[in-house]
LOGUKE-574492 format. One record per atom (N, C-alpha, C, O, CB): x, y, z; atom name; residue in one letter. Coordinates in nm, 3 decimals, m for minus. Glycine has a CB too. Layout:
N
<atom <X; Y; Z>; 'CA'; 'A'>
...
END
This chain:
77
<atom <m0.236; 8.596; m2.497>; 'N'; 'M'>
<atom <m0.128; 8.500; m2.477>; 'CA'; 'M'>
<atom <m0.063; 8.468; m2.612>; 'C'; 'M'>
<atom <m0.129; 8.461; m2.715>; 'O'; 'M'>
<atom <m0.182; 8.370; m2.410>; 'CB'; 'M'>
<atom <0.068; 8.449; m2.607>; 'N'; 'A'>
<atom <0.142; 8.418; m2.729>; 'CA'; 'A'>
<atom <0.101; 8.280; m2.780>; 'C'; 'A'>
<atom <0.067; 8.191; m2.703>; 'O'; 'A'>
<atom <0.296; 8.422; m2.703>; 'CB'; 'A'>
<atom <0.104; 8.266; m2.908>; 'N'; 'D'>
<atom <0.063; 8.136; m2.962>; 'CA'; 'D'>
<atom <0.169; 8.030; m2.933>; 'C'; 'D'>
<atom <0.283; 8.063; m2.901>; 'O'; 'D'>
<atom <0.037; 8.146; m3.113>; 'CB'; 'D'>
<atom <0.131; 7.904; m2.945>; 'N'; 'K'>
<atom <0.217; 7.792; m2.907>; 'CA'; 'K'>
<atom <0.348; 7.789; m2.985>; 'C'; 'K'>
<atom <0.451; 7.747; m2.932>; 'O'; 'K'>
<atom <0.144; 7.661; m2.926>; 'CB'; 'K'>
<atom <0.346; 7.833; m3.110>; 'N'; 'T'>
<atom <0.467; 7.834; m3.191>; 'CA'; 'T'>
<atom <0.569; 7.932; m3.135>; 'C'; 'T'>
<atom <0.688; 7.901; m3.125>; 'O'; 'T'>
<atom <0.433; 7.871; m3.337>; 'CB'; 'T'>
<atom <0.522; 8.051; m3.097>; 'N'; 'I'>
<atom <0.612; 8.151; m3.040>; 'CA'; 'I'>
<atom <0.667; 8.104; m2.906>; 'C'; 'I'>
<atom <0.784; 8.123; m2.875>; 'O'; 'I'>
<atom <0.540; 8.286; m3.023>; 'CB'; 'I'>
<atom <0.582; 8.043; m2.826>; 'N'; 'I'>
<atom <0.626; 7.990; m2.696>; 'CA'; 'I'>
<atom <0.733; 7.884; m2.717>; 'C'; 'I'>
<atom <0.834; 7.883; m2.646>; 'O'; 'I'>
<atom <0.508; 7.931; m2.617>; 'CB'; 'I'>
<atom <0.711; 7.795; m2.814>; 'N'; 'A'>
<atom <0.810; 7.691; m2.842>; 'CA'; 'A'>
<atom <0.942; 7.751; m2.889>; 'C'; 'A'>
<atom <1.049; 7.704; m2.850>; 'O'; 'A'>
<atom <0.757; 7.594; m2.949>; 'CB'; 'A'>
<atom <0.936; 7.856; m2.972>; 'N'; 'L'>
<atom <1.058; 7.923; m3.017>; 'CA'; 'L'>
<atom <1.133; 7.984; m2.900>; 'C'; 'L'>
<atom <1.255; 7.971; m2.890>; 'O'; 'L'>
<atom <1.025; 8.030; m3.121>; 'CB'; 'L'>
<atom <1.061; 8.051; m2.813>; 'N'; 'R'>
<atom <1.123; 8.114; m2.696>; 'CA'; 'R'>
<atom <1.189; 8.010; m2.607>; 'C'; 'R'>
<atom <1.302; 8.028; m2.562>; 'O'; 'R'>
<atom <1.020; 8.194; m2.617>; 'CB'; 'R'>
<atom <1.118; 7.902; m2.582>; 'N'; 'E'>
<atom <1.172; 7.798; m2.494>; 'CA'; 'E'>
<atom <1.295; 7.732; m2.555>; 'C'; 'E'>
<atom <1.392; 7.704; m2.485>; 'O'; 'E'>
<atom <1.065; 7.692; m2.465>; 'CB'; 'E'>
<atom <1.290; 7.706; m2.684>; 'N'; 'A'>
<atom <1.405; 7.643; m2.751>; 'CA'; 'A'>
<atom <1.526; 7.736; m2.750>; 'C'; 'A'>
<atom <1.638; 7.691; m2.728>; 'O'; 'A'>
<atom <1.368; 7.605; m2.895>; 'CB'; 'A'>
<atom <1.503; 7.863; m2.774>; 'N'; 'A'>
<atom <1.613; 7.959; m2.773>; 'CA'; 'A'>
<atom <1.672; 7.971; m2.632>; 'C'; 'A'>
<atom <1.794; 7.977; m2.616>; 'O'; 'A'>
<atom <1.566; 8.097; m2.822>; 'CB'; 'A'>
<atom <1.586; 7.974; m2.532>; 'N'; 'A'>
<atom <1.634; 7.984; m2.394>; 'CA'; 'A'>
<atom <1.713; 7.859; m2.354>; 'C'; 'A'>
<atom <1.816; 7.870; m2.288>; 'O'; 'A'>
<atom <1.515; 8.003; m2.298>; 'CB'; 'A'>
<atom <1.666; 7.743; m2.395>; 'N'; 'A'>
<atom <1.738; 7.619; m2.363>; 'CA'; 'A'>
<atom <1.875; 7.615; m2.430>; 'C'; 'A'>
<atom <1.973; 7.571; m2.370>; 'O'; 'A'>
<atom <1.655; 7.497; m2.405>; 'CB'; 'A'>
<atom <1.881; 7.661; m2.554>; 'N'; 'Y'>
<atom <2.009; 7.664; m2.624>; 'CA'; 'Y'>
<atom <2.105; 7.762; m2.556>; 'C'; 'Y'>
<atom <2.222; 7.731; m2.535>; 'O'; 'Y'>
<atom <1.989; 7.703; m2.772>; 'CB'; 'Y'>
<atom <2.054; 7.880; m2.523>; 'N'; 'A'>
<atom <2.137; 7.980; m2.456>; 'CA'; 'A'>
<atom <2.189; 7.927; m2.322>; 'C'; 'A'>
<atom <2.304; 7.949; m2.287>; 'O'; 'A'>
<atom <2.057; 8.111; m2.434>; 'CB'; 'A'>
<atom <2.104; 7.858; m2.248>; 'N'; 'E'>
<atom <2.147; 7.802; m2.119>; 'CA'; 'E'>
<atom <2.253; 7.693; m2.139>; 'C'; 'E'>
<atom <2.347; 7.684; m2.061>; 'O'; 'E'>
<atom <2.025; 7.744; m2.043>; 'CB'; 'E'>
<atom <2.238; 7.612; m2.241>; 'N'; 'A'>
<atom <2.339; 7.509; m2.268>; 'CA'; 'A'>
<atom <2.475; 7.573; m2.297>; 'C'; 'A'>
<atom <2.578; 7.525; m2.249>; 'O'; 'A'>
<atom <2.296; 7.420; m2.388>; 'CB'; 'A'>
<atom <2.475; 7.680; m2.374>; 'N'; 'V'>
<atom <2.601; 7.750; m2.405>; 'CA'; 'V'>
<atom <2.657; 7.814; m2.278>; 'C'; 'V'>
<atom <2.778; 7.809; m2.254>; 'O'; 'V'>
<atom <2.579; 7.857; m2.515>; 'CB'; 'V'>
<atom <2.571; 7.875; m2.197>; 'N'; 'R'>
<atom <2.618; 7.937; m2.072>; 'CA'; 'R'>
<atom <2.676; 7.831; m1.977>; 'C'; 'R'>
<atom <2.774; 7.857; m1.908>; 'O'; 'R'>
<atom <2.502; 8.012; m2.002>; 'CB'; 'R'>
<atom <2.616; 7.715; m1.974>; 'N'; 'T'>
<atom <2.668; 7.608; m1.890>; 'CA'; 'T'>
<atom <2.809; 7.568; m1.932>; 'C'; 'T'>
<atom <2.896; 7.546; m1.848>; 'O'; 'T'>
<atom <2.574; 7.486; m1.895>; 'CB'; 'T'>
<atom <2.831; 7.560; m2.062>; 'N'; 'T'>
<atom <2.966; 7.529; m2.112>; 'CA'; 'T'>
<atom <3.062; 7.641; m2.075>; 'C'; 'T'>
<atom <3.176; 7.614; m2.037>; 'O'; 'T'>
<atom <2.964; 7.508; m2.264>; 'CB'; 'T'>
<atom <3.020; 7.763; m2.087>; 'N'; 'Q'>
<atom <3.105; 7.877; m2.052>; 'CA'; 'Q'>
<atom <3.142; 7.871; m1.904>; 'C'; 'Q'>
<atom <3.258; 7.893; m1.869>; 'O'; 'Q'>
<atom <3.035; 8.010; m2.085>; 'CB'; 'Q'>
<atom <3.046; 7.842; m1.818>; 'N'; 'R'>
<atom <3.073; 7.833; m1.674>; 'CA'; 'R'>
<atom <3.168; 7.717; m1.644>; 'C'; 'R'>
<atom <3.250; 7.725; m1.553>; 'O'; 'R'>
<atom <2.941; 7.815; m1.595>; 'CB'; 'R'>
<atom <3.156; 7.610; m1.721>; 'N'; 'F'>
<atom <3.247; 7.497; m1.707>; 'CA'; 'F'>
<atom <3.391; 7.543; m1.729>; 'C'; 'F'>
<atom <3.480; 7.511; m1.651>; 'O'; 'F'>
<atom <3.210; 7.383; m1.806>; 'CB'; 'F'>
<atom <3.414; 7.620; m1.836>; 'N'; 'F'>
<atom <3.549; 7.667; m1.864>; 'CA'; 'F'>
<atom <3.597; 7.768; m1.761>; 'C'; 'F'>
<atom <3.718; 7.781; m1.738>; 'O'; 'F'>
<atom <3.555; 7.728; m2.001>; 'CB'; 'F'>
<atom <3.505; 7.839; m1.698>; 'N'; 'D'>
<atom <3.544; 7.931; m1.592>; 'CA'; 'D'>
<atom <3.607; 7.858; m1.473>; 'C'; 'D'>
<atom <3.691; 7.914; m1.403>; 'O'; 'D'>
<atom <3.422; 8.011; m1.545>; 'CB'; 'D'>
<atom <3.566; 7.734; m1.452>; 'N'; 'R'>
<atom <3.616; 7.662; m1.335>; 'CA'; 'R'>
<atom <3.722; 7.556; m1.367>; 'C'; 'R'>
<atom <3.782; 7.499; m1.276>; 'O'; 'R'>
<atom <3.502; 7.597; m1.265>; 'CB'; 'R'>
<atom <3.746; 7.528; m1.495>; 'N'; 'V'>
<atom <3.847; 7.428; m1.532>; 'CA'; 'V'>
<atom <3.986; 7.481; m1.500>; 'C'; 'V'>
<atom <4.021; 7.594; m1.534>; 'O'; 'V'>
<atom <3.836; 7.392; m1.683>; 'CB'; 'V'>
<atom <4.063; 7.397; m1.433>; 'N'; 'E'>
<atom <4.200; 7.435; m1.401>; 'CA'; 'E'>
<atom <4.303; 7.339; m1.459>; 'C'; 'E'>
<atom <4.418; 7.377; m1.480>; 'O'; 'E'>
<atom <4.217; 7.444; m1.252>; 'CB'; 'E'>
<atom <4.262; 7.216; m1.483>; 'N'; 'D'>
<atom <4.357; 7.115; m1.529>; 'CA'; 'D'>
<atom <4.300; 7.046; m1.653>; 'C'; 'D'>
<atom <4.217; 6.956; m1.642>; 'O'; 'D'>
<atom <4.387; 7.012; m1.417>; 'CB'; 'D'>
<atom <4.345; 7.088; m1.769>; 'N'; 'T'>
<atom <4.295; 7.027; m1.892>; 'CA'; 'T'>
<atom <4.351; 6.887; m1.917>; 'C'; 'T'>
<atom <4.306; 6.818; m2.008>; 'O'; 'T'>
<atom <4.329; 7.115; m2.010>; 'CB'; 'T'>
<atom <4.449; 6.844; m1.835>; 'N'; 'D'>
<atom <4.502; 6.709; m1.848>; 'CA'; 'D'>
<atom <4.418; 6.607; m1.771>; 'C'; 'D'>
<atom <4.437; 6.486; m1.786>; 'O'; 'D'>
<atom <4.646; 6.705; m1.798>; 'CB'; 'D'>
<atom <4.325; 6.654; m1.690>; 'N'; 'D'>
<atom <4.238; 6.565; m1.612>; 'CA'; 'D'>
<atom <4.136; 6.501; m1.706>; 'C'; 'D'>
<atom <4.059; 6.571; m1.771>; 'O'; 'D'>
<atom <4.166; 6.644; m1.497>; 'CB'; 'D'>
<atom <4.135; 6.366; m1.715>; 'N'; 'P'>
<atom <4.042; 6.298; m1.806>; 'CA'; 'P'>
<atom <3.895; 6.332; m1.780>; 'C'; 'P'>
<atom <3.814; 6.330; m1.872>; 'O'; 'P'>
<atom <4.061; 6.149; m1.795>; 'CB'; 'P'>
<atom <3.861; 6.363; m1.656>; 'N'; 'S'>
<atom <3.721; 6.395; m1.627>; 'CA'; 'S'>
<atom <3.678; 6.526; m1.693>; 'C'; 'S'>
<atom <3.560; 6.547; m1.720>; 'O'; 'S'>
<atom <3.700; 6.404; m1.475>; 'CB'; 'S'>
<atom <3.774; 6.613; m1.720>; 'N'; 'V'>
<atom <3.744; 6.739; m1.789>; 'CA'; 'V'>
<atom <3.694; 6.710; m1.930>; 'C'; 'V'>
<atom <3.595; 6.768; m1.975>; 'O'; 'V'>
<atom <3.869; 6.832; m1.793>; 'CB'; 'V'>
<atom <3.762; 6.620; m1.999>; 'N'; 'L'>
<atom <3.722; 6.584; m2.135>; 'CA'; 'L'>
<atom <3.584; 6.517; m2.135>; 'C'; 'L'>
<atom <3.501; 6.546; m2.221>; 'O'; 'L'>
<atom <3.825; 6.491; m2.198>; 'CB'; 'L'>
<atom <3.561; 6.430; m2.040>; 'N'; 'V'>
<atom <3.432; 6.361; m2.031>; 'CA'; 'V'>
<atom <3.320; 6.462; m2.006>; 'C'; 'V'>
<atom <3.215; 6.457; m2.072>; 'O'; 'V'>
<atom <3.435; 6.255; m1.918>; 'CB'; 'V'>
<atom <3.341; 6.552; m1.913>; 'N'; 'E'>
<atom <3.238; 6.652; m1.884>; 'CA'; 'E'>
<atom <3.216; 6.743; m2.004>; 'C'; 'E'>
<atom <3.102; 6.776; m2.037>; 'O'; 'E'>
<atom <3.277; 6.734; m1.761>; 'CB'; 'E'>
<atom <3.323; 6.783; m2.070>; 'N'; 'Y'>
<atom <3.310; 6.869; m2.187>; 'CA'; 'Y'>
<atom <3.231; 6.798; m2.297>; 'C'; 'Y'>
<atom <3.145; 6.859; m2.361>; 'O'; 'Y'>
<atom <3.448; 6.912; m2.238>; 'CB'; 'Y'>
<atom <3.261; 6.671; m2.319>; 'N'; 'A'>
<atom <3.189; 6.595; m2.422>; 'CA'; 'A'>
<atom <3.039; 6.592; m2.391>; 'C'; 'A'>
<atom <2.957; 6.601; m2.482>; 'O'; 'A'>
<atom <3.244; 6.451; m2.432>; 'CB'; 'A'>
<atom <3.005; 6.578; m2.265>; 'N'; 'T'>
<atom <2.864; 6.578; m2.224>; 'CA'; 'T'>
<atom <2.801; 6.714; m2.253>; 'C'; 'T'>
<atom <2.688; 6.722; m2.303>; 'O'; 'T'>
<atom <2.851; 6.544; m2.074>; 'CB'; 'T'>
<atom <2.872; 6.820; m2.220>; 'N'; 'L'>
<atom <2.820; 6.955; m2.244>; 'CA'; 'L'>
<atom <2.802; 6.984; m2.393>; 'C'; 'L'>
<atom <2.705; 7.047; m2.433>; 'O'; 'L'>
<atom <2.914; 7.059; m2.182>; 'CB'; 'L'>
<atom <2.896; 6.938; m2.473>; 'N'; 'V'>
<atom <2.886; 6.957; m2.618>; 'CA'; 'V'>
<atom <2.763; 6.885; m2.672>; 'C'; 'V'>
<atom <2.693; 6.937; m2.759>; 'O'; 'V'>
<atom <3.014; 6.906; m2.689>; 'CB'; 'V'>
<atom <2.738; 6.766; m2.621>; 'N'; 'E'>
<atom <2.621; 6.691; m2.665>; 'CA'; 'E'>
<atom <2.492; 6.764; m2.627>; 'C'; 'E'>
<atom <2.397; 6.769; m2.706>; 'O'; 'E'>
<atom <2.621; 6.548; m2.605>; 'CB'; 'E'>
<atom <2.488; 6.822; m2.508>; 'N'; 'R'>
<atom <2.370; 6.899; m2.466>; 'CA'; 'R'>
<atom <2.350; 7.022; m2.555>; 'C'; 'R'>
<atom <2.238; 7.056; m2.591>; 'O'; 'R'>
<atom <2.383; 6.943; m2.319>; 'CB'; 'R'>
<atom <2.460; 7.088; m2.589>; 'N'; 'E'>
<atom <2.450; 7.203; m2.680>; 'CA'; 'E'>
<atom <2.396; 7.159; m2.815>; 'C'; 'E'>
<atom <2.310; 7.226; m2.873>; 'O'; 'E'>
<atom <2.588; 7.270; m2.698>; 'CB'; 'E'>
<atom <2.445; 7.046; m2.864>; 'N'; 'K'>
<atom <2.400; 6.995; m2.993>; 'CA'; 'K'>
<atom <2.251; 6.963; m2.990>; 'C'; 'K'>
<atom <2.178; 6.999; m3.082>; 'O'; 'K'>
<atom <2.481; 6.869; m3.032>; 'CB'; 'K'>
<atom <2.206; 6.897; m2.884>; 'N'; 'E'>
<atom <2.064; 6.863; m2.871>; 'CA'; 'E'>
<atom <1.979; 6.990; m2.864>; 'C'; 'E'>
<atom <1.871; 6.996; m2.923>; 'O'; 'E'>
<atom <2.041; 6.776; m2.748>; 'CB'; 'E'>
<atom <2.026; 7.089; m2.790>; 'N'; 'A'>
<atom <1.952; 7.215; m2.777>; 'CA'; 'A'>
<atom <1.948; 7.289; m2.911>; 'C'; 'A'>
<atom <1.846; 7.348; m2.946>; 'O'; 'A'>
<atom <2.017; 7.305; m2.669>; 'CB'; 'A'>
<atom <2.057; 7.284; m2.985>; 'N'; 'A'>
<atom <2.060; 7.349; m3.117>; 'CA'; 'A'>
<atom <1.963; 7.280; m3.212>; 'C'; 'A'>
<atom <1.894; 7.346; m3.290>; 'O'; 'A'>
<atom <2.204; 7.346; m3.176>; 'CB'; 'A'>
<atom <1.957; 7.147; m3.205>; 'N'; 'E'>
<atom <1.864; 7.073; m3.291>; 'CA'; 'E'>
<atom <1.719; 7.107; m3.254>; 'C'; 'E'>
<atom <1.635; 7.123; m3.343>; 'O'; 'E'>
<atom <1.887; 6.921; m3.278>; 'CB'; 'E'>
<atom <1.690; 7.117; m3.126>; 'N'; 'A'>
<atom <1.555; 7.153; m3.082>; 'CA'; 'A'>
<atom <1.520; 7.294; m3.129>; 'C'; 'A'>
<atom <1.406; 7.320; m3.168>; 'O'; 'A'>
<atom <1.543; 7.143; m2.929>; 'CB'; 'A'>
<atom <1.617; 7.383; m3.124>; 'N'; 'R'>
<atom <1.595; 7.521; m3.172>; 'CA'; 'R'>
<atom <1.566; 7.520; m3.321>; 'C'; 'R'>
<atom <1.474; 7.588; m3.367>; 'O'; 'R'>
<atom <1.718; 7.610; m3.142>; 'CB'; 'R'>
<atom <1.645; 7.444; m3.399>; 'N'; 'R'>
<atom <1.620; 7.434; m3.543>; 'CA'; 'R'>
<atom <1.482; 7.376; m3.572>; 'C'; 'R'>
<atom <1.411; 7.422; m3.661>; 'O'; 'R'>
<atom <1.729; 7.349; m3.611>; 'CB'; 'R'>
<atom <1.445; 7.274; m3.496>; 'N'; 'D'>
<atom <1.312; 7.213; m3.513>; 'CA'; 'D'>
<atom <1.201; 7.314; m3.487>; 'C'; 'D'>
<atom <1.103; 7.319; m3.561>; 'O'; 'D'>
<atom <1.296; 7.092; m3.420>; 'CB'; 'D'>
<atom <1.217; 7.394; m3.382>; 'N'; 'A'>
<atom <1.116; 7.496; m3.349>; 'CA'; 'A'>
<atom <1.109; 7.601; m3.460>; 'C'; 'A'>
<atom <1.000; 7.645; m3.497>; 'O'; 'A'>
<atom <1.149; 7.563; m3.214>; 'CB'; 'A'>
<atom <1.223; 7.640; m3.512>; 'N'; 'L'>
<atom <1.226; 7.736; m3.622>; 'CA'; 'L'>
<atom <1.157; 7.679; m3.746>; 'C'; 'L'>
<atom <1.078; 7.747; m3.812>; 'O'; 'L'>
<atom <1.371; 7.777; m3.657>; 'CB'; 'L'>
<atom <1.187; 7.554; m3.775>; 'N'; 'E'>
<atom <1.127; 7.488; m3.891>; 'CA'; 'E'>
<atom <0.975; 7.478; m3.874>; 'C'; 'E'>
<atom <0.900; 7.503; m3.968>; 'O'; 'E'>
<atom <1.188; 7.348; m3.913>; 'CB'; 'E'>
<atom <0.931; 7.441; m3.755>; 'N'; 'A'>
<atom <0.788; 7.430; m3.728>; 'CA'; 'A'>
<atom <0.718; 7.564; m3.742>; 'C'; 'A'>
<atom <0.600; 7.570; m3.777>; 'O'; 'A'>
<atom <0.765; 7.374; m3.588>; 'CB'; 'A'>
<atom <0.791; 7.671; m3.716>; 'N'; 'A'>
<atom <0.735; 7.806; m3.728>; 'CA'; 'A'>
<atom <0.744; 7.858; m3.870>; 'C'; 'A'>
<atom <0.694; 7.966; m3.901>; 'O'; 'A'>
<atom <0.805; 7.901; m3.634>; 'CB'; 'A'>
<atom <0.809; 7.781; m3.958>; 'N'; 'G'>
<atom <0.824; 7.824; m4.096>; 'CA'; 'G'>
<atom <0.933; 7.927; m4.116>; 'C'; 'G'>
<atom <0.932; 8.002; m4.214>; 'O'; 'G'>
<atom <0.695; 7.879; m4.145>; 'CB'; 'G'>
<atom <1.027; 7.930; m4.023>; 'N'; 'I'>
<atom <1.137; 8.026; m4.032>; 'CA'; 'I'>
<atom <1.260; 7.952; m4.081>; 'C'; 'I'>
<atom <1.306; 7.856; m4.020>; 'O'; 'I'>
<atom <1.164; 8.095; m3.894>; 'CB'; 'I'>
<atom <1.313; 7.999; m4.192>; 'N'; 'E'>
<atom <1.433; 7.938; m4.249>; 'CA'; 'E'>
<atom <1.545; 8.040; m4.247>; 'C'; 'E'>
<atom <1.534; 8.147; m4.307>; 'O'; 'E'>
<atom <1.407; 7.886; m4.393>; 'CB'; 'E'>
<atom <1.652; 8.006; m4.178>; 'N'; 'V'>
<atom <1.767; 8.096; m4.168>; 'CA'; 'V'>
<atom <1.892; 8.014; m4.198>; 'C'; 'V'>
<atom <1.947; 7.950; m4.109>; 'O'; 'V'>
<atom <1.775; 8.164; m4.025>; 'CB'; 'V'>
<atom <1.937; 8.015; m4.324>; 'N'; 'P'>
<atom <2.052; 7.933; m4.362>; 'CA'; 'P'>
<atom <2.177; 7.958; m4.278>; 'C'; 'P'>
<atom <2.254; 7.865; m4.254>; 'O'; 'P'>
<atom <2.084; 7.957; m4.506>; 'CB'; 'P'>
<atom <2.198; 8.081; m4.232>; 'N'; 'S'>
<atom <2.319; 8.109; m4.156>; 'CA'; 'S'>
<atom <2.321; 8.031; m4.023>; 'C'; 'S'>
<atom <2.428; 7.994; m3.976>; 'O'; 'S'>
<atom <2.331; 8.259; m4.128>; 'CB'; 'S'>
<atom <2.205; 8.006; m3.963>; 'N'; 'I'>
<atom <2.199; 7.926; m3.841>; 'CA'; 'I'>
<atom <2.240; 7.784; m3.872>; 'C'; 'I'>
<atom <2.318; 7.723; m3.799>; 'O'; 'I'>
<atom <2.058; 7.930; m3.777>; 'CB'; 'I'>
<atom <2.189; 7.731; m3.980>; 'N'; 'E'>
<atom <2.223; 7.596; m4.020>; 'CA'; 'E'>
<atom <2.373; 7.582; m4.042>; 'C'; 'E'>
<atom <2.434; 7.484; m3.997>; 'O'; 'E'>
<atom <2.147; 7.556; m4.146>; 'CB'; 'E'>
<atom <2.433; 7.677; m4.110>; 'N'; 'E'>
<atom <2.576; 7.671; m4.138>; 'CA'; 'E'>
<atom <2.657; 7.682; m4.010>; 'C'; 'E'>
<atom <2.754; 7.609; m3.993>; 'O'; 'E'>
<atom <2.616; 7.782; m4.234>; 'CB'; 'E'>
<atom <2.619; 7.771; m3.920>; 'N'; 'T'>
<atom <2.692; 7.790; m3.795>; 'CA'; 'T'>
<atom <2.684; 7.667; m3.708>; 'C'; 'T'>
<atom <2.786; 7.622; m3.657>; 'O'; 'T'>
<atom <2.638; 7.911; m3.720>; 'CB'; 'T'>
<atom <2.565; 7.612; m3.689>; 'N'; 'D'>
<atom <2.547; 7.499; m3.599>; 'CA'; 'D'>
<atom <2.613; 7.372; m3.652>; 'C'; 'D'>
<atom <2.657; 7.289; m3.571>; 'O'; 'D'>
<atom <2.399; 7.474; m3.577>; 'CB'; 'D'>
<atom <2.621; 7.353; m3.780>; 'N'; 'T'>
<atom <2.682; 7.233; m3.833>; 'CA'; 'T'>
<atom <2.834; 7.240; m3.831>; 'C'; 'T'>
<atom <2.900; 7.139; m3.853>; 'O'; 'T'>
<atom <2.634; 7.207; m3.972>; 'CB'; 'T'>
<atom <2.889; 7.358; m3.807>; 'N'; 'D'>
<atom <3.034; 7.371; m3.797>; 'CA'; 'D'>
<atom <3.088; 7.318; m3.666>; 'C'; 'D'>
<atom <3.207; 7.292; m3.655>; 'O'; 'D'>
<atom <3.075; 7.515; m3.815>; 'CB'; 'D'>
<atom <3.002; 7.302; m3.564>; 'N'; 'N'>
<atom <3.046; 7.257; m3.431>; 'CA'; 'N'>
<atom <3.068; 7.110; m3.426>; 'C'; 'N'>
<atom <3.105; 7.056; m3.322>; 'O'; 'N'>
<atom <2.946; 7.295; m3.326>; 'CB'; 'N'>
END
């Protein structure tokens, strides 16, 4: 069985990927960008992506993996 650190990394990466896919699916169905509910929903999705990215960074840090390019990319959002 994979050790707990690897499992945590896999789960964090999967959660981040799912958060991004959820945002992508949201844009697939958006038809009216003037609808205020679109902005509210998007803001919620962005926050979920941010939380998932932070969890992914935490898992990487706990595993002793440092990748500056991830840090730079995620902080640009």
